N, C-alpha and C positions, 0 to 999 in steps of 0.2 A: 951748519948744514941748512940750506934753504928748504922750506916745506914743499912737498910735491904738489904740483898743480893738478887738479881733477877737472877733466873736460866735462862740461855740463851743456847739454843742448838747450836751444831756446825754449822748446816745449817743457823740458824739465825745470828750467829756471822759472818759467811763468807759473807752473803748477806749485813749485816750492813757495813762491811769493804768495799765491792764493791761500795755501794752507797755513802760512804764518799768521794770517789775519782771521783764521777760522773761529777762534775762541774769543777774540777781542773786538773784531769789527767785521760782521758778516757782509756789510755792503761793499767794503773794499775787497773782501774775498771774492764776492760775486763779480766785481768789476774786472779783476784779473782773469777770472774764469771766462767771462764774456769775451775779453780780448783774445785769450788763447783759442777759444772756439772759432772766432772770426779769422784769426791768422792761420789756423791749422784745422780746417773744416773736415778733413778726411782722417784725422788722427783719432782712432778709437779710444786710446788711453785717456786723452783729454776729456772726451765726451763721457766716458765711464766714470772718470774722477769727478766730473761735475755732478753726475747722478749720485755718487757715493757721498759727496759733501752735503747735498740736499737731503739725502736719506739720514745722515747723521744729525742734521739740523731739524729733522722731523717735519720738514716742509712738504706736506702731502701733494699739493698742486704742482709745485716746482719739480718735485721728484717724478711725478707722473709725466710731465712734459719732457723731462730729460729721458725718461725710460721709453716714451713713445718714439723719440728721435733715434734712440739706440736700436729699437726694433726695426724701424724703417730704413736706417742707413747702414746698420751693421748686423744683419739678421743671422749671420753664420758664425759669429764670434763665440768661441768655446766658453770664455769667461762670462759672457752675457747669459748663455744657457745654463751655466752653473748657478747663476743668481736666480734664474727663473725656476730651476728645479728646487731651489731652497725655499721659495715662497709659494709655489703653486699648491702644495699639500695644505697650506694654511687656509686656502680658499674654501676647502671642504670641511674645515673644522667648525665646531660650535662656537659662537661668538662669546659665550659666557665664560669660557676657560682660556681666553687668549692673553698672552703677555703683551706688554707695551709695544714691543717690536712687531709681534704678529698682528696686532691691531693696526699698526701703521701700514703694513703690507696690504691688508685687506682694504683699507681706506684708499691707498694709492691705486690699487687695482680698479676700484670703483670710479676713481677719477680719470682713468684712461678713457679715450674715445671708445664708443661701443664697438666700432669696427675692429679696433685693436684688441679689445676684450674677447670678442668672438674668435678672432684669428688666433690669439694666444691660447685660449682654451682648446680650440680644435687641434692646433699643432702639438700642444703639451699632451693631450690625450693620445694622439698618434705616436708620440715619442715614448710614452710611458711603458715600461716593461713590467710594471706591477699591475696585475689584473684589477685589483681592488681600486687602486689609484686611478687607473684608466676609466673604470666604471663611474667613479665619483666625479671625475672631470667632465665626462660626457653628460652625466646627469646635471651637473652645474650648468653646462652649456645649454642643455635643453630647457632648464628652468629659467635661465636668463634670456634665452632667445627662442621662444616657442615656435618661431617661424623656421627653425632649423629643419632639415629634411626629415621626412617620414622614415626614409630608409635608415637614417642614423638612429632613430628611436627604436625601430624594430631590430636593428643590428645589436643595439645595447641589450635588448631583451634576450636575444639569443645568446649573446656573450655571457650574460649572468647565469643563464640556465646551463650553458656549457661549462662555465667555471665551477658551478656547484657539483657537476658530475666529475670533472677532471680532478678536482681537489679532494675527491673521495670523502666528502662531508658525511659524518656518521648518521646524520638525520637531517630533516628539513629545517631544523632550527639552527641556521648558520647565517653568517654575515651577508652572503650573496642573496639568499632568499629573502632576508629581511629588507634589504635595500630594494630588491625587485618588487616586493609586495607593498612595502610602506612608503617608498619614495617614487619609484618609477611608475608603478601601477596607476596611482591616481592621476599622474601627469599624462600617461598614454590614453587613459579613458577620457579625460577632460578635453584633449586636443583632437578627438576623432581619428586617432592614428590606427586603431585596431579594427580589423574586419571581424565578422561574426566568429570565424574559427579561432582567431587570436583572443577575442573576448572570452570565449569559453575556456581557452587555455589559461588565460590570466585568472579567471574565476576559480578554476580548479587549483592552481598554484596558491592562490590567496586563501581559499577555504582550507586546504591542507595545512598551510603554515599556521594559521590562527587556531585551528582545532588542535593541532599537535602541541602548540605552545600552551594553550589553556588546559587541555585534558592531560597533558604529560607532566604538568607541574614544573615547567621550565621557568627560570628566572633570568639568568645571565646568558646573553648571546655572545659567544667568543669572538675575539678579533675585531671588536667595535669599541669606540670610546665610551666612557662611563655614561655619558648623556644619551647614548643611542643603543645601549646593549640590553635594553629590557622593553617590554610592552606593558604599559600601565593598565590599559583597559582592552584586552584582546577581544572580548565578545562584542563590545561596542564598535571597535574598529572593524571587526569582521562584518557586522551588520551594515555599517556605513559603506564599506567597500563593495559588498554584494548589492546594496541598493543602487550605487553608482553604475555598476555594470548592468544590473537589471534594468535600469532606466534606458541604457543604450540598446538593450535587447527588447525593449518595449514590454517588459514583464508586468502583468497585472498584479502578481502576488508579492512584488518586492516590498510593499509597505508592511507586510505582516512581520518582517524581521524586527522592526522597531516598535511593534505594537506592545504597549505596556500590559494590556489585559491578555494574559495567556489563553484564556478560554475563548475570547473573541478571535484571537489569531487562529486557534485550532478550528473554530467554527468556519472561518473563511477558507482555510486550507481544505478541510473536508468537503465543504460545499463546492469549491473549485474542482476538486477531484471528481466528484459525482457528476457535476454539470458539464464539464468540458473534457477532462482527460479520459475517464472510463467510458463515457458515452461516445466520444469521437475517435478514441485510440490514436490521438495526434501526438507524434513523437516530440515536437517542439514544446507543446504544452506539458508533456510528461517531464521533459528536462527541467522546465521551470519549476514544476511541482516538486521534483526530486531534490533539486538543489535547495530550495527554500525549506521543504519538509525535513530534509536530512540535517540541515543546520539547526533547525528548531529542535529536532529529535535529540541531537547530540547535546545541545544546551540543556535540555531537560534531564538527560542522563548525568550531565555534569552537576546540575543542582541536586539530583537524586543521590549521587555519590557523596556530595558534600553534606547532605542532610543525614546520611547514615553515620557520619562522624559528628559526635556531640561536642559542644564547646568544653565541657568538663573533662574531656579526655576519654569518654566512653564511646560506644558505638552501638548500632542496631544490627541484628542478624535476623533474617527471615527463617522461621522455624514452623514445623507442623503444629497445628492447634490440637491439644489433647482434650478430647471430649470425656464425658463420663462422670464417674468411673464406670457406670453400668453400660459399657459399650463392649459387646462381645468381639473379641479378636479371633477372626477365622483364619483358615489357611490362606496364604497369599495366592492370588490367581497365577496361572501359568504365564499369562501375558499381562504386563502392567497396563492398567487403564490410563490413557493419556488425554488430557483436556486439549482440544485443538486450539491452536493460537488464532485460527481464523474466526473463532467465536469472539464476540465482544467481551471485554473485561467485566466479570461479575464482581462488582465492588463489595458485595456482602461476604465474599469468600475470604477476604483478606482484611486484617485489622492490625492494631498496634497496642502495645501493653501500657502506654501512658497517654497523656493528653495531646501529644505533638501530632499535628496533622500534615506537616510539611513532607515527611517521608512518603506518606500515602499519596498526597497530591502530585508530587513529582513523578512517582512511579506510574500513576494513572495517565498523566500527560505523555510521558515517554512511551508508555504502552500503546496509547492511541496512535501516535506517529509511526511506531514500529509496525503495528498491525496494518496500517494504511499502506506503508511503503513496501512491505514484504509479502503481501498476499494478493495484490491485484495488479494485473497487467494494464498498460505497459510499464507502470512505475516499478514493478518488481525487478524486471531485467535492468532497467536504468539504475535503480538503487544499488543492486549488487555490483554493477560495473563501477559506479562512482565510489562505492564503499571500498572496493578493492584498490582503487587508485589512491585513495586518501588513507587507507589502512584504518578504517573506523573501528573495526572489531578489536583492535589493539587497546582501545580506550573504553570499551563498553562491556568488558568481561563480566563485571559484577552484575550488571543489569541482565545480561544474557543468562547468567547462572540463575538469577532470581526468576526469570521468565521460565526456564526449564523446571524450576521448583514449582512454580505456579501450574505448569502443565502436568506435573506429576512424574517427570522423567528423573526420578531420584537416582537411579543407578548411574546415569550419565554424570552426576555431580561429584562422585567420589574423587574423580581426577582433578576437580577444581578446589578441593579442600586445601587450605594453606599447608605449605611444606613444613615450616618451622613450628615447633611445639608452642601452643598458646591456648588460652581458654576458648578463643574463637574456633580454633581447629577442633578441640575436643567437643565443644558444644555442637558444631556442625556435624560431626560424626555421630553424636548422640541422636540428633533428629533424623539423620539419613538412615541409620541402622534401625531406628524405630519405624520409619516409613517403609523400609524393606522387610520389617518383621524379623530382624536378626537380634533378638532380645538379649542374648548372652553378650554379644559385642556392644550392644547399646548400653547395657549395665556396666560393662567394663569401662566404657568411656564416661559414664556418669561418675564413676569413682575418680577418674582423671580430673573431671571438672571439680569435684569436691576437693581434691588435693590442691588444685590451682586457685580455687575461689578465695583462699586466704590472702592471696596476693592482690586482690582487687581492692583498690582504695575507695571506690565509689560504692556507697551502701545501697542506694536506690530505694524502691518501695514495692510492697506486694501489689499484685495486679488482679483485678476482677476478671480481666480478659484471659489470664492464665488459669485462674481458679475455676471459672465457670464461663467459658466462651459461648457466644450465641450459637444456637443450633446449626445455623448455616455456615458458621465459620470453619474454614479449612486450614488457615495459616495466619500467622501474625508476626510482626516485627517485635523482637524482644530486646530490651536494653541490656547490654552486657554489664550488669551491676550485680552486687552480691545477692540481694533479696530476690529479684525476679529470676535470676539464673537458678538459684537454689530452689525456688518455688516450682520452676519448670521441671527440674530433675525429680522433685518430689512427686509432681503430677504424673510423670511417666511411671515411676515406681508404683504409685497407687494403682494405675491401670494394670500393670503387670501382675501385681499381687492379687488384685480383685479377680482377674480372670483365672489366676491359679487357684484361688479359693473356690471358685465355681467348679473347676475341673477336678480338684483333689481335696475334697472336704476332710479327708483323714488327717491332713496336716493343718487343720484349721486354727488351732490355738496360736501358733507362732504367726500365722498370716493375719489373724484377727488383731493380735496385739500390735504387729507392725503397722497395720492399716490405721489403728487408733492413733499411734504415734505420728504417722505421716499426715493424718487428717488435720492436725494442729497447725500445719504450715499453710493450709488453704482455708482456714477458718475465716468467716462463718460458713462459707460454702461447704467446708469439710464436715459440718454438723450432720449433713445427710449421710455421709460415710459412717460417722460415728454411730448414728442411730441404727443403721443397718447392722453394724457390728454388735450393738447391744442385743438386737434381735437374735443374732447367731448365738451369742453367749447364753441367752435365756433358754435356749434349747439344749444346752450341754449339761451333763451331770457335773462336770468339773472343768473349770477354765484355769489353765496354768500359764502365767506370763510373768516370770520373776523380774523382767526388765521394766515393769510398770513403774517402780519407784525411781528409776533412773531417767526415764524419758517423758513421762506424762506430767505436764505442767499446766494443762488447760483446766480451768476451774469448773467448766461445764461437765467435762468428762469425769473429774474427781467427784463432783456432786452426784452424777449419775451412778457411779460405782457405790457411793454411800447408800443411794436409794435402792439399788439392786441388793446390796448387803442386807438392808433392813426388810425388804419386801419379798425377795425371791428366795423361797426355801427349797428350790429344786436344783440349784447350781452352787457348787462350792467355788468361791473366788480365791484361787491360790495365787495371789499377786504380791505378797510380801514375804520375804524369807523367814521373818520371825514368826509369822502365822503358819507357814507351811509345816514347820516342825511340830506344831500343836494339833494340826488337822488330821483327821482320819479320812481316807478316801470313801469310807462307807457312810459317813454322815454329812449332812448338809450344813451350810453356814448357819442357818436358822437354828439348827439343833446343836450347835457347838457350845462349848462351855463358856462361862463368863470371861475366863482368861483369854480365849480366842477373840471374843467380841471386843474386849478392851484393847488387845494388841492391834486388831484391825482398825479400830477407830483412831488409835494413836498413829498408825501408819498413814492413814488418810490426812490426819492433822499435819503430820510432817510434810506430806505431799503438797498441801495447800501453801506451805511456806515457799515452795519452789515456783509458785505462779508468776512471780516477778522475773524469773529467768528469761532472757531473750530466746524466743522460739528458734531463731536461726542457729544459735549456739547449740541448742538441744539437737537440732537436725544434724549438724555437723558431727556431733558426738555419736549420734545414732548410726550414721553412715560409717563412721570409723570403726565402731565396735561390732556392728552387725553385717559387715561386709560378706563374710562367708555364707551366712544364711540367705542374704539377698541374692548373691551370685548363684546359689543352689536353686533358688526359686526361678530365677531367669533362665537357667539352663533347662530345668524341667519344662518351663513354658515353651522354650524353643523346641524341645523334643516332641512335645504334644502337637506342635504345628507341622513337624516334619513327617510324622507317621499318620 
């Protein structure tokens, strides 16, 4: 049986011959292709095969020429557009992550005549059904051909804003806003495309994006390549973007954003406000001031929030300074006295329990901008309007809470206390209930703090600021570490007990003893407390405090009791259980028998051996064992203020 003959057209024969030499002799291959193109100039298949062969040979220039011919002679062929759709997304990709084939396509596109490039990008953008791809292609077109129409650039801006809304992006940190702000924005500003209205529109979008990214703790932006899905330096980028736009708007203040000296920046802003804005009531100058001032304000709040979190895992909390202990607690006024925010910050009112100055510095700078922007017209109205657009209050909650604390609006702050149980929550309630003079609740939360303090790994150190704050001090930042927190709780209990001792001297023994114990935690400042207690004891016929041997470890207090035992013949010191059984209430220590004296001396010697015990462990034991009596004292103190 003879083999069946297969009919082969001339075009097919010539292409088959060309392909047969593809791997062995590229010159003979190209000769056959050239002949085929000459003989059949209108055959798309031949021309496309020529392009395919040059592509496979990775000949960029030849492939670009073939591709240009295809676009000019066969613009409507489906196969051609399929090829275009395959490689146009590559044009928008980062060059560092391209494969060999993808690199070839980019190089081939660059080798096309500029008119072909522009036409191809324009047509591809129009044909694209994917919004993100459309935006990227138009952006590429605008970058490569800045002379493209202004209408196209403005249309892209509107498209991206519309896409952000229609795609129901959960927040402004999304792929559309990122490309609008980081890629399109600088291009629009540099090419004088935007009028004043659109410049303010772009400025607002840019400010909102960067502030939300930086303040909201965002990292990854969804639906973007790995090389584009994060912002490395959001604040620097925000300052640079605003300076570009500010330059177009002829802003005098634009340079303060990049001013490294924060105090010089504040001086320039405040001077500008007084000299131009407040004096002239000029709305354009006010907008300039509000944008620059608000950006710097939020940056200082960002630094403030960051400084509240310490590198070792601890944090700071603003609490009421506890004076005294000889500060009389009176009945709370019917109306809470409030420090007006319109007054300048009184720096002496606020301190910190360690040597760190960053927290105070950032709070003061943020306070200055806040006071300027929210208390004087016309900036006040412009600030609240812009703040609502950008949702600034979402990110400055901690600062606003601390402002209210500074103002004395304590009752407003209960709603801002953390929801989840933590030592921060308990300590916040301790200071708030103390400020509102609800001492029973204050003491209840002190015991919560004591229970939670064991879980704190950071030990910290005792603070003179807590033990003996300056007379003018009203509040300070306390480090949430074991020693300063315990010291703060002790200081509050000292003041409650001290006031109760003044009001109810009949319960003096237990109060005097407790105050002696607590004074050890704030030593040497506690020495004044102890001396006052010695004075109280010297006036008593009998002082009974059997807990002495459990809690008193301070050598100065032990030595003083030895001196009182030896010198004071008017008071019986009933402080050791072994001595109590030998003492008669009718006789003094001086008149006691030799056995009593020996037992007393032995008790004090045993007590001296406890001097090396950590005072914080003694305090924790004290709070654990004396909870009932301390709560009873706080309750009585509360009642005395109620009636």
